N, CA and C of each residue as an Amber inpcrd file, in Angstrom:
protein
   378
  -5.2220000   5.7740000 -11.5460000  -4.6420000   6.4930000 -10.4340000
  -5.7640000   7.1940000  -9.6630000  -5.6120000   7.2490000  -8.3620000
  -6.6230000   7.8780000  -7.5280000  -6.1220000   9.2120000  -7.0100000
  -7.0290000  10.1250000  -6.7140000  -6.6010000  11.4150000  -6.1620000
  -6.0330000  11.2320000  -4.7550000  -5.1890000  12.1660000  -4.3320000
  -4.6030000  12.0650000  -2.9960000  -5.5750000  12.5840000  -1.9400000
  -5.4750000  12.0280000  -0.7500000  -6.2990000  12.4080000   0.3930000
  -5.3820000  12.7380000   1.5510000  -5.8480000  13.6040000   2.4430000
  -5.0790000  13.8880000   3.6450000  -5.0630000  12.6600000   4.5360000
  -4.0690000  12.5890000   5.4290000  -3.8550000  11.4250000   6.2690000
  -4.9750000  11.0840000   7.2250000  -5.8850000  12.0060000   7.5120000
  -6.9030000  11.7160000   8.5150000  -8.0400000  10.8480000   7.9810000
  -8.0580000  10.5470000   6.6910000  -9.1080000   9.7020000   6.1200000
  -8.7270000   8.2310000   6.2480000  -9.7000000   7.4030000   6.5870000
  -9.4800000   5.9710000   6.7430000  -9.3150000   5.3240000   5.3710000
  -8.4340000   4.3230000   5.2890000  -8.1310000   3.6590000   4.0200000
  -9.3670000   3.0740000   3.3430000 -10.1880000   2.3710000   4.1180000
 -11.3750000   1.7420000   3.5230000 -12.3640000   2.7920000   3.0270000
 -12.5000000   3.8960000   3.7680000 -13.3860000   4.9780000   3.3550000
 -12.9380000   5.5190000   1.9880000 -11.6450000   5.7310000   1.8260000
 -11.1180000   6.2310000   0.5450000 -11.3990000   5.2210000  -0.5620000
 -11.1380000   3.9530000  -0.2830000 -11.3660000   2.9080000  -1.2860000
 -12.8280000   2.8660000  -1.7190000 -13.7430000   3.0210000  -0.7640000
 -15.1740000   3.0190000  -1.0920000 -15.5590000   4.2640000  -1.8950000
 -14.9880000   5.4170000  -1.5610000 -15.3060000   6.6720000  -2.2420000
 -14.7820000   6.6970000  -3.6770000 -13.5680000   6.2120000  -3.8650000
 -12.9160000   6.3020000  -5.1740000 -13.4960000   5.2930000  -6.1570000
 -13.8750000   4.1270000  -5.6560000 -14.4240000   3.1040000  -6.5410000
 -13.3420000   2.4380000  -7.3710000 -12.4380000   1.7470000  -6.6960000
 -11.3520000   1.0510000  -7.3870000 -11.8990000   0.0760000  -8.4000000
 -11.2250000  -0.0420000  -9.5160000 -11.5700000  -1.0910000 -10.4720000
 -10.2890000  -1.8690000 -10.7680000 -10.3550000  -3.1530000 -10.5190000
  -9.2300000  -4.0480000 -10.7200000  -9.6980000  -5.1270000 -11.6840000
  -8.8700000  -5.5210000 -12.6540000  -9.3010000  -6.5430000 -13.6060000
  -9.7140000  -7.8440000 -12.9100000 -10.7770000  -8.4830000 -13.3780000
 -11.1990000  -9.7560000 -12.7980000 -10.0640000 -10.7780000 -12.8530000
  -9.9540000 -11.5780000 -11.7960000  -8.9040000 -12.5920000 -11.7240000
  -7.6170000 -12.0770000 -11.1060000  -7.5610000 -10.7900000 -10.7550000
  -6.3660000 -10.2130000 -10.1480000  -6.2590000 -10.6240000  -8.6870000
  -5.0730000 -10.4330000  -8.1370000  -4.8400000 -10.6470000  -6.7140000
  -4.5720000  -9.3010000  -6.0810000  -5.3120000  -8.9790000  -5.0280000
  -5.1660000  -7.7080000  -4.3270000  -4.6270000  -7.9800000  -2.9360000
  -3.4580000  -7.4250000  -2.6470000  -2.8530000  -7.5770000  -1.3330000
  -3.2210000  -6.3590000  -0.5040000  -3.8280000  -6.5750000   0.6510000
  -4.2570000  -5.4480000   1.4600000  -3.9400000  -5.7060000   2.9250000
  -3.8500000  -4.6150000   3.6860000  -3.5940000  -4.7540000   5.1150000
  -4.9030000  -4.6080000   5.8780000  -4.8290000  -4.5880000   7.2000000
  -6.0390000  -4.5710000   8.0090000  -6.7750000  -3.2360000   7.9480000
  -6.1670000  -2.2080000   7.3600000  -6.8640000  -0.9430000   7.1670000
  -8.0050000  -1.0540000   6.1730000  -8.0240000  -2.1220000   5.3930000
  -9.0700000  -2.3500000   4.3900000 -10.0060000  -3.4750000   4.8110000
 -10.0400000  -3.7880000   6.1130000 -10.8840000  -4.8660000   6.6310000
 -12.3160000  -4.7140000   6.1100000 -12.7980000  -5.7380000   5.4440000
 -14.1670000  -5.7170000   4.9280000 -14.2770000  -5.2090000   3.4990000
 -13.1850000  -4.7440000   2.8830000 -13.2210000  -4.2510000   1.5030000
 -13.0800000  -5.4310000   0.5550000 -14.0150000  -5.5720000  -0.3670000
 -13.9660000  -6.6640000  -1.3470000 -14.2660000  -6.1170000  -2.7330000
 -13.8130000  -6.8220000  -3.7200000 -14.1090000  -6.5200000  -5.1200000
 -14.5510000  -7.8160000  -5.7900000 -15.4980000  -7.7430000  -6.7290000
 -15.9620000  -8.9730000  -7.3880000 -14.8670000  -9.5890000  -8.2580000
 -14.7630000 -10.9100000  -8.2200000 -13.8160000 -11.6840000  -9.0350000
 -12.3590000 -11.2950000  -8.7910000 -12.0220000 -10.8370000  -7.5870000
 -10.6520000 -10.4830000  -7.2340000 -10.2570000 -11.2750000  -5.9940000
  -9.0960000 -11.9230000  -6.0670000  -8.5960000 -12.6920000  -4.9310000
  -7.9160000 -11.7250000  -3.9560000  -8.3740000 -11.7010000  -2.7090000
  -7.8440000 -10.7980000  -1.6900000  -6.8660000 -11.5730000  -0.8060000
  -5.6510000 -11.0150000  -0.6560000  -4.6510000 -11.5930000   0.2330000
  -4.4950000 -10.6360000   1.4060000  -4.7890000 -11.1420000   2.5960000
  -4.7370000 -10.3100000   3.7990000  -4.2350000 -11.1650000   4.9560000
  -3.3950000 -10.5880000   5.8280000  -2.9210000 -11.3780000   6.9770000
  -4.0830000 -11.8270000   7.8630000  -3.9370000 -12.9910000   8.4230000
  -4.9540000 -13.5360000   9.3240000  -4.6970000 -12.9770000  10.7200000
  -5.7550000 -12.4780000  11.3570000  -5.6310000 -11.9590000  12.7130000
  -5.7140000 -13.1020000  13.7200000  -4.9820000 -12.9400000  14.8040000
  -5.0290000 -13.9280000  15.8730000  -6.4040000 -13.8720000  16.5360000
  -7.0590000 -15.0190000  16.6990000  -8.3690000 -15.0010000  17.3570000
  -8.2330000 -14.6000000  18.8280000  -9.2490000 -13.9350000  19.3310000
  -9.2260000 -13.4650000  20.7160000  -9.0830000 -14.6580000  21.6660000
  -8.0370000 -14.6060000  22.4770000  -7.8000000 -15.6780000  23.4420000
  -7.2630000 -16.9560000  22.8230000  -6.8860000 -16.9230000  21.5620000
  -6.3980000 -18.1210000  20.8900000  -5.0580000 -17.8880000  20.2070000
  -4.6650000 -18.8320000  19.4200000  -3.4150000 -18.7640000  18.6620000
  -3.6820000 -19.1310000  17.2080000  -2.8400000 -18.6350000  16.3330000
  -2.9180000 -19.0220000  14.9260000  -2.2380000 -20.3730000  14.7450000
  -2.7090000 -21.1340000  13.7610000  -2.0440000 -22.3930000  13.4290000
  -0.7150000 -22.0730000  12.7540000   0.1840000 -23.0290000  12.7280000
   1.5260000 -22.8210000  12.1520000   1.4430000 -22.4460000  10.6690000
   0.5210000 -23.0550000   9.9400000   0.3480000 -22.7480000   8.5070000
  -0.0900000 -21.2890000   8.3240000  -0.9960000 -20.8090000   9.1880000
  -1.4550000 -19.4220000   9.1120000  -0.3160000 -18.4470000   9.4310000
   0.5210000 -18.8200000  10.4060000   1.6770000 -17.9840000  10.7430000
   2.6530000 -17.9080000   9.5680000   2.8430000 -19.0240000   8.9060000
   3.7440000 -19.0620000   7.7480000   3.2150000 -18.1710000   6.6180000
   1.9120000 -18.2380000   6.3690000   1.3020000 -17.3880000   5.3370000
   1.4330000 -15.9190000   5.7230000   1.2130000 -15.5860000   6.9930000
   1.3770000 -14.2040000   7.4610000   2.8020000 -13.7120000   7.2620000
   3.7920000 -14.5800000   7.4900000   5.2010000 -14.1860000   7.2800000
   5.4700000 -13.8940000   5.7980000   4.8920000 -14.7020000   4.9110000
   5.0750000 -14.4650000   3.4770000   4.4220000 -13.1460000   3.0560000
   3.2320000 -12.8930000   3.5820000   2.5510000 -11.6280000   3.2800000
   3.3730000 -10.4640000   3.8150000   3.9370000 -10.6210000   5.0180000
   4.7550000  -9.5550000   5.6220000   6.0150000  -9.2880000   4.8070000
   6.5790000 -10.3250000   4.1770000   7.7870000 -10.1240000   3.3730000
   7.4920000  -9.2930000   2.1210000   6.2600000  -9.3560000   1.6420000
   5.8500000  -8.4970000   0.5240000   5.4990000  -7.1160000   1.0510000
   4.7940000  -7.0710000   2.1530000   4.3320000  -5.8060000   2.7270000
   5.4930000  -4.8880000   3.1070000   6.6090000  -5.4560000   3.5550000
   7.7450000  -4.6310000   3.9590000   8.3020000  -3.8640000   2.7640000
   8.2140000  -4.4490000   1.5800000   8.6630000  -3.7450000   0.3760000
   7.7870000  -2.5250000   0.1060000   6.4820000  -2.6890000   0.3290000
   5.5480000  -1.5740000   0.1440000   5.8480000  -0.4760000   1.1640000
   6.0490000  -0.8760000   2.4240000   6.3450000   0.1020000   3.4760000
   7.6530000   0.8360000   3.2010000   8.6610000   0.1320000   2.6960000
   9.9290000   0.7770000   2.3520000   9.7370000   1.7770000   1.2050000
   8.8860000   1.4440000   0.2440000   8.6170000   2.3770000  -0.8600000
   7.9110000   3.6280000  -0.3440000   6.9430000   3.4410000   0.5500000
   6.2320000   4.5950000   1.1230000   7.1980000   5.4860000   1.8870000
   8.0590000   4.8850000   2.7220000   9.0110000   5.7090000   3.4800000
  10.0280000   6.3520000   2.5590000  10.3790000   5.6880000   1.4560000
  11.3080000   6.2850000   0.4970000  10.7240000   7.5250000  -0.1650000
   9.4280000   7.4900000  -0.4670000   8.7670000   8.6510000  -1.0660000
   8.6240000   9.7640000  -0.0310000   8.3890000   9.3830000   1.2310000
   8.2290000  10.3900000   2.2840000   9.5390000  11.0900000   2.6380000
  10.6570000  10.5870000   2.1210000  11.9250000  11.3010000   2.3210000
  11.8440000  12.7070000   1.7410000  11.0490000  12.8280000   0.6960000
  10.8240000  14.1500000   0.1120000   9.7160000  14.7870000   0.9500000
  10.1020000  15.6000000   1.8730000   9.1970000  16.1040000   2.9140000
   7.9390000  16.7660000   2.3630000   7.9860000  17.2280000   1.1340000
   6.8140000  17.8900000   0.5630000   5.6210000  16.9410000   0.5140000
   5.8870000  15.6270000   0.4860000   4.8130000  14.6380000   0.4340000
   4.0810000  14.5590000   1.7720000   4.8210000  14.6230000   2.8790000
   4.1720000  14.4470000   4.1830000   3.8310000  15.7560000   4.8770000
   4.4050000  16.8690000   4.4450000   4.0890000  18.1650000   5.0440000
   2.8280000  18.7440000   4.4220000   2.2230000  19.6630000   5.1040000
   1.0010000  20.3240000   4.6240000   1.3530000  21.2250000   3.4390000
   0.6710000  21.0230000   2.3210000   0.8850000  21.8690000   1.1380000
  -0.0910000  23.0320000   1.1740000   0.4050000  24.2110000   0.9310000
  -0.4600000  25.3920000   0.9550000  -0.8480000  25.8540000  -0.4440000
  -0.4090000  25.1100000  -1.4480000  -0.7580000  25.4440000  -2.8250000
  -2.0900000  24.7660000  -3.1460000  -3.1060000  25.5280000  -3.4340000
  -4.4380000  24.9860000  -3.6540000  -4.7670000  24.8000000  -5.1340000
  -3.7670000  24.9220000  -6.0120000  -4.0100000  24.7430000  -7.4380000
  -4.4680000  23.3010000  -7.6930000  -5.5120000  23.1410000  -8.4640000
  -6.1030000  21.8170000  -8.7270000  -5.0610000  20.8730000  -9.3320000
  -4.9370000  19.6930000  -8.7290000  -4.0330000  18.6620000  -9.2350000
  -2.5830000  18.8170000  -8.8020000  -2.2440000  19.8820000  -8.0910000
  -0.8440000  20.1130000  -7.7140000  -0.3430000  19.0500000  -6.7400000
  -1.1520000  18.6950000  -5.7500000  -0.7380000  17.6780000  -4.7690000
  -0.4560000  16.3430000  -5.4590000  -1.3010000  15.9760000  -6.4090000
  -1.0930000  14.7240000  -7.1330000   0.1720000  14.7810000  -7.9730000
   0.4380000  15.9240000  -8.5780000   1.6510000  16.0900000  -9.3800000
   2.9050000  15.9870000  -8.5030000   2.8370000  16.5630000  -7.3010000
   3.9650000  16.4620000  -6.3620000   4.2040000  14.9990000  -6.0050000
   3.1300000  14.2640000  -5.7230000   3.2600000  12.8450000  -5.3580000
   3.8690000  12.0500000  -6.5140000   3.4020000  12.2720000  -7.7250000
   3.9510000  11.5750000  -8.8950000   5.4350000  11.8850000  -9.0720000
   5.7950000  13.1470000  -8.9040000   7.1930000  13.5550000  -9.0560000
   8.0660000  12.8800000  -8.0040000   7.6080000  12.8590000  -6.7640000
   8.3780000  12.2280000  -5.6930000   8.4930000  10.7220000  -5.9020000
   7.4360000  10.0790000  -6.4000000   7.5140000   8.6460000  -6.7110000
   8.5380000   8.3960000  -7.8120000   8.5480000   9.2540000  -8.8140000
   9.5370000   9.1410000  -9.8890000  10.9540000   9.3180000  -9.3770000
  11.1640000  10.2860000  -8.4960000  12.4900000  10.4910000  -7.9070000
  12.9090000   9.2860000  -7.0710000  11.9720000   8.7210000  -6.3330000
  12.2730000   7.5320000  -5.5330000  12.6930000   6.3760000  -6.4420000
  11.9370000   6.1470000  -7.5210000  12.2810000   5.0680000  -8.4530000
  13.6290000   5.3220000  -9.1300000  13.9110000   6.5670000  -9.4530000
  15.2030000   6.9220000 -10.0400000  16.3330000   6.5840000  -9.0700000
  16.1240000   6.9160000  -7.7900000  17.1180000   6.6390000  -6.7640000
  17.3650000   5.1360000  -6.6190000  16.3060000   4.3410000  -6.7660000
  16.4440000   2.8830000  -6.6340000  17.3150000   2.2790000  -7.7360000
  17.3530000   2.9250000  -8.8970000  18.1620000   2.4090000 -10.0060000
  19.6540000   2.4180000  -9.6920000  20.0720000   3.1780000  -8.6890000
  21.4850000   3.2960000  -8.3700000  21.8470000   2.6150000  -7.0530000
  20.9700000   1.7440000  -6.5660000  21.2380000   0.9650000  -5.3620000
  22.1230000  -0.2180000  -5.6930000  23.0460000  -0.5540000  -4.8020000
  23.9070000  -1.7100000  -5.0690000  23.2370000  -3.0510000  -4.7860000
  22.0000000  -3.0650000  -4.2710000  21.3060000  -4.3020000  -3.9540000
  19.8560000  -4.1950000  -4.3830000  19.1670000  -5.3260000  -4.4170000
  17.7300000  -5.3060000  -4.7310000  17.0610000  -6.4450000  -3.9710000
  15.7400000  -6.3670000  -3.8690000  14.9610000  -7.3900000  -3.1750000
  14.8360000  -8.6400000  -4.0390000  14.7230000  -9.7810000  -3.3730000
  14.3230000 -10.9960000  -4.0670000  12.8000000 -10.9540000  -4.1810000
  12.2560000 -11.5130000  -5.2370000  10.8140000 -11.5020000  -5.4290000
  10.1890000 -12.6540000  -4.6450000   9.4130000 -12.3390000  -3.5840000
   8.7730000 -13.4160000  -2.8060000   7.5140000 -13.9220000  -3.5050000
   7.1200000 -15.1370000  -3.1830000   5.8870000 -15.7090000  -3.7330000
   5.0030000 -16.1700000  -2.5810000   3.7160000 -16.0670000  -2.8010000
   2.7570000 -16.5030000  -1.7690000   2.2150000 -17.8630000  -2.1420000
């Protein structure tokens, strides 16, 4: 687990500072906020950008749609956690580790809430 950062920090900057370690052979799905971020022996899945003045091939568009179908689940989880306003509002408690504890608690509450949903996502494959 990584420490929390305020929203004004760039995703790639945080990734470089924290020093992520992912097991070799893993697949890492990332968005364009991590452009240029790589890890050794890790397969990176990232949407292909449209070339300037050009178009993507149909196969590339299809792959982007599959990546987007996974990404929307991540975005829904983030917005579900942000329902607990304490996550997105400025915290004035400066006790060490408190912000991380709040985030963990809100993630747990979000997961608890999901257990009582009448529907669930289908698992997409890339």
